[in-house]
FITIVEX-334787 format. One record per residue: residue number from 1; residue in three letters; x, y, z of N, C-alpha, C, O in turn. Coordinates in steps of 0.2 Angstrom, whole numbers, plus 5000, padded with zeros to 4 digits. Layout:
REM residues N
   lolo   kolro   n_east   n_north   n_up   ca_east   ca_north   ca_up   c_east   c_north   c_up   o_east   o_north   o_up
    NUM     ALA        X         Y      Z         X          Y       Z        X         Y      Z        X         Y      Z
...
***
This chain:
REM residues 237
   lolo   kolro   n_east   n_north   n_up   ca_east   ca_north   ca_up   c_east   c_north   c_up   o_east   o_north   o_up
      1     MET     4644      4516   5454      4645       4523    5450     4651      4524   5447     4656      4521   5449
      2     GLU     4652      4527   5443      4657       4531    5439     4661      4537   5442     4658      4542   5444
      3     ALA     4667      4537   5443      4670       4543    5446     4677      4543   5445     4680      4537   5443
      4     ASP     4681      4549   5445      4688       4549    5442     4691      4554   5448     4689      4560   5450
      5     GLY     4696      4552   5450      4699       4557    5456     4704      4555   5461     4706      4549   5460
      6     VAL     4706      4558   5464      4709       4558    5471     4706      4560   5478     4703      4565   5479
      7     LEU     4706      4555   5482      4703       4556    5487     4708      4556   5492     4712      4551   5492
      8     LEU     4708      4561   5497      4712       4561    5503     4710      4559   5509     4705      4563   5511
      9     ILE     4712      4554   5513      4709       4551    5519     4715      4554   5524     4720      4555   5523
     10     ASP     4712      4554   5531      4716       4554    5537     4715      4548   5540     4711      4547   5544
     11     LYS     4719      4543   5537      4718       4535    5541     4719      4536   5547     4723      4539   5550
     12     PRO     4714      4531   5552      4715       4532    5559     4720      4526   5560     4722      4522   5556
     13     ALA     4722      4525   5566      4726       4520    5568     4721      4513   5569     4715      4514   5571
     14     GLY     4724      4507   5568      4722       4500    5570     4719      4497   5563     4718      4491   5563
     15     CYS     4717      4501   5558      4715       4498    5552     4721      4499   5547     4725      4504   5548
     16     THR     4721      4494   5541      4726       4494    5537     4724      4498   5531     4718      4499   5530
     17     SER     4728      4500   5526      4726       4504    5520     4721      4500   5516     4717      4503   5512
     18     HIS     4722      4493   5516      4718       4490    5511     4710      4490   5514     4705      4489   5511
     19     ASP     4710      4490   5521      4704       4491    5523     4700      4498   5521     4695      4497   5519
     20     VAL     4703      4502   5522      4701       4509    5518     4699      4509   5512     4694      4510   5510
     21     VAL     4703      4506   5507      4701       4505    5501     4694      4501   5499     4690      4503   5495
     22     ASP     4695      4496   5504      4689       4490    5503     4682      4494   5505     4677      4492   5503
     23     PHE     4683      4498   5510      4676       4502    5513     4674      4506   5507     4669      4506   5504
     24     VAL     4680      4510   5504      4677       4514    5499     4674      4512   5493     4670      4514   5490
     25     ARG     4677      4507   5491      4674       4502    5485     4668      4500   5486     4663      4501   5482
     26     ARG     4667      4496   5492      4660       4493    5494     4655      4499   5496     4649      4498   5494
     27     ARG     4657      4504   5500      4651       4509    5502     4649      4512   5496     4643      4513   5495
     28     PHE     4654      4515   5491      4652       4520    5487     4651      4516   5479     4650      4519   5474
     29     GLN     4652      4510   5478      4651       4505    5473     4657      4508   5466     4655      4508   5460
     30     PHE     4662      4510   5469      4666       4512    5464     4670      4505   5461     4671      4501   5465
     31     LYS     4671      4505   5454      4674       4499    5451     4682      4499   5453     4684      4494   5456
     32     LYS     4685      4504   5452      4692       4505    5453     4694      4510   5458     4693      4516   5458
     33     VAL     4697      4506   5463      4700       4510    5469     4707      4507   5471     4708      4501   5471
     34     GLY     4712      4512   5472      4719       4509    5474     4721      4514   5478     4717      4519   5479
     35     HIS     4727      4513   5482      4729       4518    5485     4738      4520   5484     4741      4517   5480
     36     CYS     4740      4525   5486      4747       4527    5485     4751      4528   5491     4753      4533   5494
     37     GLY     4754      4521   5493      4759       4519    5498     4756      4517   5505     4752      4521   5508
     38     THR     4757      4512   5506      4755       4509    5513     4756      4513   5518     4761      4517   5519
     39     LEU     4751      4513   5523      4752       4515    5530     4750      4509   5535     4745      4507   5535
     40     ASP     4756      4506   5539      4755       4502    5543     4748      4503   5549     4746      4508   5550
     41     PRO     4745      4498   5551      4739       4498    5555     4741      4504   5561     4737      4508   5563
     42     LEU     4748      4503   5564      4748       4508    5569     4748      4516   5567     4746      4520   5571
     43     ALA     4751      4517   5561      4751       4523    5558     4744      4527   5556     4739      4524   5556
     44     THR     4745      4533   5556      4738       4538    5555     4741      4543   5549     4746      4544   5546
     45     GLY     4736      4546   5547      4737       4552    5542     4736      4550   5535     4732      4546   5533
     46     LEU     4740      4554   5532      4738       4555    5524     4738      4548   5520     4743      4545   5518
     47     LEU     4733      4546   5518      4731       4540    5513     4728      4543   5506     4723      4545   5506
     48     MET     4732      4543   5501      4729       4544    5496     4725      4539   5492     4728      4534   5490
     49     LEU     4719      4539   5490      4716       4535    5487     4715      4537   5478     4713      4542   5476
     50     VAL     4717      4532   5475      4715       4534    5467     4709      4530   5465     4708      4524   5466
     51     ILE     4703      4533   5462      4698       4532    5460     4697      4531   5452     4699      4536   5449
     52     GLY     4694      4527   5449      4692       4526    5442     4698      4527   5438     4703      4523   5438
     53     LYS     4699      4533   5433      4705       4534    5429     4710      4537   5433     4716      4536   5430
     54     ALA     4710      4540   5439      4716       4541    5442     4720      4536   5444     4726      4537   5447
     55     THR     4718      4530   5443      4723       4523    5444     4728      4523   5439     4733      4519   5440
     56     LYS     4727      4526   5434      4732       4526    5430     4738      4530   5431     4743      4530   5427
     57     ILE     4738      4534   5436      4744       4538    5438     4746      4537   5446     4749      4541   5449
     58     GLN     4744      4531   5448      4745       4528    5454     4752      4528   5454     4755      4531   5459
     59     ASP     4755      4525   5451      4762       4526    5451     4767      4532   5451     4772      4534   5455
     60     LEU     4764      4536   5447      4768       4543    5447     4766      4547   5455     4770      4552   5457
     61     LEU     4760      4546   5458      4758       4549    5464     4763      4545   5469     4766      4548   5474
     62     MET     4763      4539   5468      4767       4535    5475     4775      4537   5475     4778      4536   5480
     63     ALA     4777      4539   5469      4783       4541    5468     4786      4549   5472     4791      4551   5474
     64     GLU     4780      4551   5474      4781       4557    5478     4786      4556   5485     4787      4551   5487
     65     ASP     4788      4562   5487      4793       4562    5493     4787      4561   5497     4781      4562   5495
     66     LYS     4788      4560   5504      4784       4560    5509     4787      4564   5516     4793      4565   5517
     67     GLU     4782      4566   5520      4784       4568    5526     4779      4566   5532     4773      4566   5532
     68     TYR     4784      4564   5537      4781       4560    5543     4783      4565   5549     4787      4569   5549
     69     ALA     4779      4563   5555      4780       4565    5562     4780      4559   5565     4776      4555   5563
     70     GLY     4784      4557   5571      4783       4551    5573     4786      4551   5581     4787      4556   5584
     71     THR     4786      4546   5583      4788       4546    5590     4792      4538   5591     4789      4533   5590
     72     MET     4799      4538   5593      4801       4532    5594     4803      4531   5602     4805      4535   5606
     73     LYS     4802      4524   5604      4805       4524    5611     4811      4520   5611     4811      4514   5608
     74     LEU     4815      4522   5615      4821       4518    5616     4822      4513   5621     4818      4513   5626
     75     GLY     4826      4508   5621      4826       4503    5626     4823      4495   5625     4824      4491   5629
     76     ALA     4821      4496   5619      4817       4490    5616     4817      4489   5609     4815      4494   5605
     77     THR     4819      4483   5607      4818       4481    5600     4811      4476   5599     4810      4472   5603
     78     THR     4809      4477   5593      4803       4472    5593     4803      4468   5585     4807      4471   5580
     79     ASP     4801      4463   5584      4801       4459    5578     4799      4464   5572     4801      4464   5567
     80     SER     4793      4468   5573      4792       4471    5567     4794      4479   5567     4792      4484   5563
     81     GLN     4799      4480   5572      4801       4487    5573     4796      4493   5574     4797      4498   5573
     82     ASP     4791      4490   5577      4785       4495    5579     4782      4492   5586     4784      4488   5590
     83     ALA     4778      4496   5588      4774       4493    5595     4770      4488   5593     4768      4485   5598
     84     ASP     4767      4487   5587      4763       4480    5585     4767      4474   5587     4764      4468   5587
     85     GLY     4773      4474   5588      4777       4468    5587     4779      4466   5594     4779      4470   5599
     86     GLN     4781      4460   5594      4783       4456    5600     4791      4458   5601     4796      4458   5597
     87     VAL     4791      4460   5608      4798       4463    5610     4803      4457   5610     4801      4452   5612
     88     LEU     4809      4458   5607      4815       4455    5606     4821      4456   5611     4824      4451   5614
     89     GLU     4822      4461   5613      4826       4463    5618     4826      4469   5621     4825      4474   5617
     90     GLU     4827      4470   5627      4827       4475    5631     4834      4477   5634     4838      4473   5637
     91     LYS     4836      4484   5634      4841       4486    5637     4841      4493   5640     4837      4497   5637
     92     PRO     4844      4495   5646      4843       4501    5649     4845      4506   5644     4849      4505   5639
     93     VAL     4842      4513   5645      4842       4518    5640     4848      4523   5644     4847      4524   5650
     94     PRO     4853      4524   5641      4859       4528    5644     4856      4535   5644     4851      4537   5641
     95     ASP     4860      4540   5648      4858       4546    5650     4861      4550   5644     4866      4553   5645
     96     LEU     4857      4550   5638      4860       4552    5631     4860      4561   5632     4856      4564   5635
     97     THR     4864      4563   5628      4864       4570    5627     4862      4572   5621     4862      4568   5616
     98     ALA     4859      4578   5620      4856       4580    5614     4860      4580   5608     4857      4579   5603
     99     GLU     4866      4580   5609      4871       4580    5604     4873      4573   5602     4874      4572   5596
    100     GLN     4872      4567   5606      4873       4562    5604     4868      4558   5600     4869      4553   5597
    101     ILE     4860      4561   5602      4855       4558    5598     4855      4561   5592     4853      4558   5587
    102     ASP     4858      4568   5591      4858       4572    5585     4863      4568   5579     4862      4567   5573
    103     VAL     4868      4566   5583      4872       4562    5579     4871      4557   5576     4873      4555   5571
    104     ALA     4867      4553   5580      4862       4546    5577     4859      4548   5571     4860      4546   5566
    105     PHE     4854      4553   5572      4849       4554    5568     4853      4557   5561     4851      4556   5556
    106     ARG     4858      4561   5562      4862       4565    5556     4864      4560   5552     4864      4561   5545
    107     LYS     4867      4553   5554      4869       4547    5550     4865      4546   5545     4867      4544   5540
    108     TYR     4858      4547   5546      4853       4544    5541     4850      4551   5537     4844      4552   5538
    109     THR     4855      4554   5534      4852       4559    5530     4856      4558   5524     4861      4556   5524
    110     GLY     4853      4562   5518      4855       4561    5512     4853      4555   5509     4848      4552   5510
    111     ASP     4857      4552   5504      4857       4545    5502     4860      4539   5506     4866      4540   5508
    112     PHE     4857      4535   5507      4859       4528    5511     4855      4522   5509     4850      4522   5506
    113     TYR     4858      4516   5511      4854       4510    5510     4851      4508   5517     4853      4509   5523
    114     GLN     4845      4506   5515      4841       4503    5520     4839      4496   5519     4837      4494   5514
    115     MET     4838      4493   5525      4836       4485    5523     4829      4485   5526     4828      4487   5531
    116     PRO     4825      4483   5520      4817       4483    5522     4816      4477   5528     4820      4473   5528
    117     PRO     4812      4478   5531      4811       4473    5538     4807      4468   5535     4803      4469   5531
    118     MET     4808      4462   5538      4803       4456    5535     4795      4457   5537     4791      4455   5533
    119     VAL     4794      4460   5542      4787       4461    5542     4784      4469   5538     4783      4475   5541
    120     SER     4784      4466   5532      4782       4472    5527     4779      4468   5520     4779      4462   5519
    121     ALA     4776      4473   5517      4772       4471    5511     4775      4469   5505     4772      4466   5500
    122     LEU     4782      4470   5505      4787       4468    5499     4785      4461   5498     4784      4457   5503
    123     LYS     4786      4459   5492      4785       4450    5491     4792      4447   5487     4796      4449   5483
    124     GLN     4791      4441   5489      4798       4437    5487     4795      4430   5485     4792      4426   5489
    125     GLY     4795      4429   5478      4793       4424    5475     4785      4424   5475     4781      4419   5475
    126     GLY     4783      4431   5475      4775       4432    5476     4772      4433   5482     4766      4435   5482
    127     VAL     4775      4430   5487      4773       4430    5494     4775      4436   5498     4781      4437   5498
    128     PRO     4770      4439   5501      4772       4445    5505     4776      4443   5511     4775      4438   5514
    129     LEU     4781      4447   5512      4786       4445    5517     4784      4445   5524     4788      4442   5529
    130     TYR     4778      4447   5526      4775       4448    5533     4772      4442   5534     4770      4440   5540
    131     LYS     4771      4437   5528      4767       4431    5528     4772      4425   5531     4771      4421   5534
    132     LEU     4779      4427   5527      4785       4423    5528     4786      4423   5536     4788      4418   5539
    133     ALA     4786      4430   5538      4789       4431    5545     4784      4427   5550     4786      4424   5554
    134     ARG     4777      4428   5547      4772       4425    5553     4773      4418   5553     4771      4414   5558
    135     ALA     4777      4415   5548      4778       4408    5548     4785      4406   5552     4787      4400   5553
    136     GLY     4788      4411   5555      4793       4410    5558     4801      4411   5553     4806      4410   5555
    137     LYS     4800      4413   5547      4805       4412    5542     4808      4419   5540     4805      4423   5538
    138     THR     4814      4419   5540      4818       4424    5538     4821      4424   5532     4825      4419   5532
    139     VAL     4821      4428   5527      4825       4428    5520     4828      4433   5519     4826      4438   5522
    140     GLU     4834      4432   5513      4838       4437    5512     4833      4443   5509     4829      4442   5505
    141     ARG     4835      4449   5510      4833       4456    5507     4838      4459   5504     4843      4460   5507
    142     GLU     4837      4462   5498      4841       4468    5497     4840      4473   5500     4835      4475   5502
    143     PRO     4846      4477   5501      4846       4483    5505     4843      4489   5498     4845      4488   5492
    144     ARG     4839      4494   5500      4837       4499    5495     4840      4506   5496     4841      4509   5502
    145     LEU     4841      4509   5490      4843       4516    5492     4839      4520   5493     4834      4520   5489
    146     VAL     4838      4524   5498      4833       4528    5500     4836      4536   5501     4842      4538   5499
    147     HIS     4831      4540   5503      4835       4548    5505     4831      4550   5510     4825      4549   5510
    148     VAL     4834      4554   5514      4830       4558    5520     4834      4565   5518     4840      4566   5519
    149     SER     4828      4569   5516      4830       4576    5515     4831      4582   5521     4834      4587   5520
    150     SER     4827      4579   5526      4827       4583    5532     4825      4579   5538     4822      4574   5537
    151     TYR     4826      4583   5544      4824       4578    5550     4825      4585   5555     4829      4590   5555
    152     THR     4820      4583   5559      4821       4588    5565     4818      4586   5571     4812      4583   5571
    153     ILE     4822      4585   5577      4820       4582    5583     4816      4587   5587     4819      4592   5589
    154     HIS     4810      4586   5589      4806       4590    5591     4804      4590   5599     4802      4595   5602
    155     ASP     4806      4584   5602      4807       4584    5609     4809      4578   5611     4808      4573   5608
    156     VAL     4813      4578   5618      4817       4572    5620     4814      4571   5627     4814      4576   5631
    157     ALA     4810      4566   5629      4809       4565    5636     4809      4557   5636     4805      4553   5636
    158     LEU     4816      4555   5637      4818       4549    5637     4814      4544   5641     4813      4546   5647
    159     PRO     4812      4538   5639      4815       4534    5633     4811      4536   5626     4812      4533   5620
    160     LEU     4807      4541   5626      4803       4543    5620     4808      4549   5616     4812      4552   5619
    161     ILE     4807      4550   5609      4810       4555    5606     4804      4556   5599     4803      4552   5595
    162     LYS     4802      4562   5600      4797       4565    5595     4802      4567   5590     4808      4570   5591
    163     PHE     4800      4566   5583      4803       4569    5577     4800      4570   5571     4794      4567   5571
    164     ARG     4802      4573   5566      4798       4574    5560     4804      4574   5555     4810      4576   5556
    165     LEU     4802      4571   5549      4806       4570    5544     4804      4569   5536     4798      4567   5535
    166     GLY     4807      4571   5531      4805       4571    5525     4810      4565   5521     4816      4566   5521
    167     CYS     4806      4561   5518      4810       4555    5516     4807      4553   5509     4801      4555   5507
    168     SER     4812      4549   5505      4809       4547    5499     4804      4541   5499     4802      4538   5504
    169     LYS     4801      4539   5493      4796       4533    5493     4799      4527   5495     4806      4527   5495
    170     GLY     4795      4523   5498      4799       4515    5500     4804      4516   5506     4808      4512   5507
    171     PHE     4803      4521   5509      4807       4523    5516     4802      4519   5522     4796      4519   5521
    172     TYR     4806      4515   5527      4803       4512    5531     4805      4517   5537     4811      4518   5539
    173     VAL     4800      4520   5540      4802       4525    5547     4803      4520   5552     4807      4522   5556
    174     ARG     4800      4515   5553      4800       4510    5559     4808      4507   5558     4811      4506   5563
    175     THR     4811      4506   5552      4817       4503    5552     4822      4509   5553     4827      4508   5556
    176     TYR     4821      4516   5551      4825       4522    5553     4825      4521   5561     4830      4523   5563
    177     CYS     4820      4520   5564      4819       4521    5572     4824      4515   5575     4828      4516   5580
    178     HIS     4823      4509   5571      4827       4503    5573     4835      4504   5573     4838      4503   5578
    179     ASP     4836      4506   5568      4844       4508    5566     4846      4513   5570     4851      4512   5574
    180     ILE     4844      4519   5571      4844       4524    5576     4846      4522   5583     4851      4523   5587
    181     GLY     4841      4517   5586      4841       4513    5592     4848      4509   5594     4851      4509   5599
    182     ALA     4849      4506   5587      4855       4502    5586     4861      4506   5588     4865      4505   5593
    183     ASP     4862      4511   5584      4868       4516    5585     4868      4519   5591     4874      4522   5593
    184     LEU     4863      4520   5595      4863       4523    5601     4865      4518   5608     4867      4519   5613
    185     GLY     4864      4511   5606      4866       4507    5610     4863      4503   5614     4865      4498   5618
    186     CYS     4855      4506   5613      4850       4503    5618     4844      4500   5614     4839      4497   5617
    187     GLY     4844      4501   5608      4838       4498    5604     4833      4503   5604     4833      4508   5608
    188     ALA     4828      4503   5599      4822       4507    5599     4817      4504   5593     4819      4500   5589
    189     HIS     4810      4507   5594      4805       4505    5590     4800      4510   5590     4800      4513   5595
    190     LEU     4797      4510   5584      4792       4516    5583     4785      4515   5586     4783      4509   5586
    191     VAL     4783      4519   5589      4777       4519    5593     4772      4524   5591     4767      4524   5595
    192     GLN     4772      4528   5587      4768       4533    5584     4771      4536   5578     4776      4539   5577
    193     LEU     4766      4536   5574      4768       4539    5566     4762      4542   5563     4757      4539   5564
    194     SER     4763      4547   5560      4757       4551    5555     4761      4553   5548     4767      4556   5547
    195     ARG     4758      4552   5544      4761       4555    5537     4756      4561   5536     4750      4561   5536
    196     LEU     4761      4567   5536      4758       4572    5535     4758      4575   5527     4753      4579   5525
    197     LYS     4763      4573   5523      4761       4575    5516     4764      4570   5512     4767      4566   5514
    198     SER     4762      4570   5505      4765       4567    5500     4765      4570   5494     4760      4572   5491
    199     GLY     4771      4573   5493      4772       4577    5487     4769      4583   5490     4770      4585   5496
    200     ASN     4764      4587   5485      4761       4593    5487     4754      4592   5490     4750      4596   5490
    201     PHE     4753      4586   5491      4746       4584    5494     4747      4584   5502     4752      4581   5504
    202     SER     4743      4587   5506      4744       4587    5513     4737      4585   5517     4733      4583   5513
    203     LEU     4738      4584   5523      4731       4583    5528     4725      4588   5527     4719      4586   5528
    204     GLU     4727      4594   5525      4722       4600    5526     4716      4597   5522     4711      4598   5525
    205     ARG     4716      4595   5516      4710       4593    5512     4709      4587   5514     4705      4584   5509
    206     ALA     4710      4582   5519      4708       4575    5520     4703      4574   5523     4701      4578   5527
    207     LEU     4700      4569   5522      4693       4569    5526     4694      4564   5531     4698      4558   5530
    208     SER     4692      4565   5538      4692       4559    5543     4689      4554   5542     4684      4554   5537
    209     TRP     4691      4549   5546      4688       4542    5544     4681      4542   5546     4677      4538   5543
    210     GLN     4679      4546   5552      4672       4548    5554     4667      4551   5548     4661      4550   5546
    211     ALA     4670      4556   5545      4667       4561    5540     4666      4556   5535     4661      4556   5532
    212     LEU     4671      4552   5533      4671       4548    5527     4665      4543   5528     4660      4541   5524
    213     GLN     4665      4540   5533      4658       4535    5535     4651      4539   5535     4645      4537   5533
    214     ASP     4652      4545   5537      4645       4549    5537     4643      4552   5530     4638      4556   5529
    215     VAL     4647      4550   5525      4645       4553    5518     4640      4547   5515     4642      4541   5514
    216     PRO     4634      4549   5514      4628       4545    5512     4629      4541   5506     4626      4535   5505
    217     SER     4633      4545   5500      4632       4541    5494     4639      4542   5490     4642      4547   5492
    218     GLY     4640      4540   5485      4646       4540    5480     4644      4548   5477     4649      4552   5476
    219     GLN     4638      4549   5476      4636       4557    5473     4639      4561   5477     4642      4566   5474
    220     ALA     4638      4560   5484      4638       4566    5490     4647      4566   5491     4650      4570   5495
    221     LEU     4649      4561   5488      4657       4560    5490     4662      4564   5485     4667      4565   5487
    222     LEU     4658      4565   5478      4661       4569    5473     4665      4576   5475     4670      4577   5473
    223     PRO     4661      4580   5479      4664       4586    5479     4671      4585   5483     4675      4589   5481
    224     SER     4671      4580   5488      4677       4579    5491     4684      4577   5486     4690      4578   5488
    225     LEU     4682      4574   5481      4687       4571    5476     4692      4577   5472     4689      4582   5470
    226     LEU     4698      4576   5472      4702       4580    5468     4702      4579   5461     4705      4574   5459
    227     THR     4699      4582   5456      4699       4581    5449     4705      4579   5446     4710      4580   5449
    228     LEU     4706      4576   5441      4712       4575    5437     4716      4581   5436     4722      4581   5438
    229     PRO     4713      4586   5433      4716       4592    5432     4719      4596   5439     4724      4600   5438
    230     GLU     4716      4595   5443      4719       4599    5451     4723      4594   5452     4728      4597   5455
    231     VAL     4724      4588   5452      4729       4585    5454     4735      4585   5449     4741      4584   5452
    232     SER     4735      4587   5443      4740       4588    5438     4742      4596   5440     4748      4597   5440
    233     ARG     4738      4600   5442      4741       4608    5444     4744      4606   5451     4749      4610   5452
    234     LEU     4743      4602   5456      4746       4602    5463     4753      4598   5461     4759      4600   5464
    235     ARG     4753      4594   5457      4760       4590    5455     4765      4595   5452     4771      4594   5452
    236     ARG     4763      4599   5449      4767       4605    5444     4768      4609   5449     4773      4613   5447
    237     ARG     4766      4611   5455      4767       4617    5459     4774      4617   5462     4776      4622   5465
***
């Protein structure tokens, strides 16, 4: 069927962003469906799907700043920089003070360069880096200019640190955790992540995965779509 708009989904852990797109396309027979910013399988939270004519503004929506809540675990690094990867090295976690932790976080604020991880969807020569990584290959990557607008350390119960941050598009939160862990001298990796916002779009209007599966038809899904005028108003707010 024909439909135009943006669908906000609260993605569960364990599936890829492409899995969600593929489900919506097949289940509701939409011809054009895309998403605005990949969430790793480990991650949950706001996934914006563009449907029909909304695919034409996909790049604009992807350019919005994001807000995340996450948890890092100190004492181990992994090949993917998150809990889905293989452990590369383990180190004891020192008795860090709140000030030492804050200094490490504070270093990664404002504009700075971040090295994209090998386990990522970025392509080199048309091949996603994660496929090269699976083949045991490591290739040179160009550091990318990113921006962190804000951060809050919510809870420290070593080896776990819970945090929240606002960042630019193309930012890798797992690399952020990896780099902070390196600065703290014991390594770290991401163990939990949820995208809370993308621009002015938030989880408040997002459908849960179960609710999406319970929608019987594309026609029944239409009231959940943000129309193009609604999207335009939200972007201007």
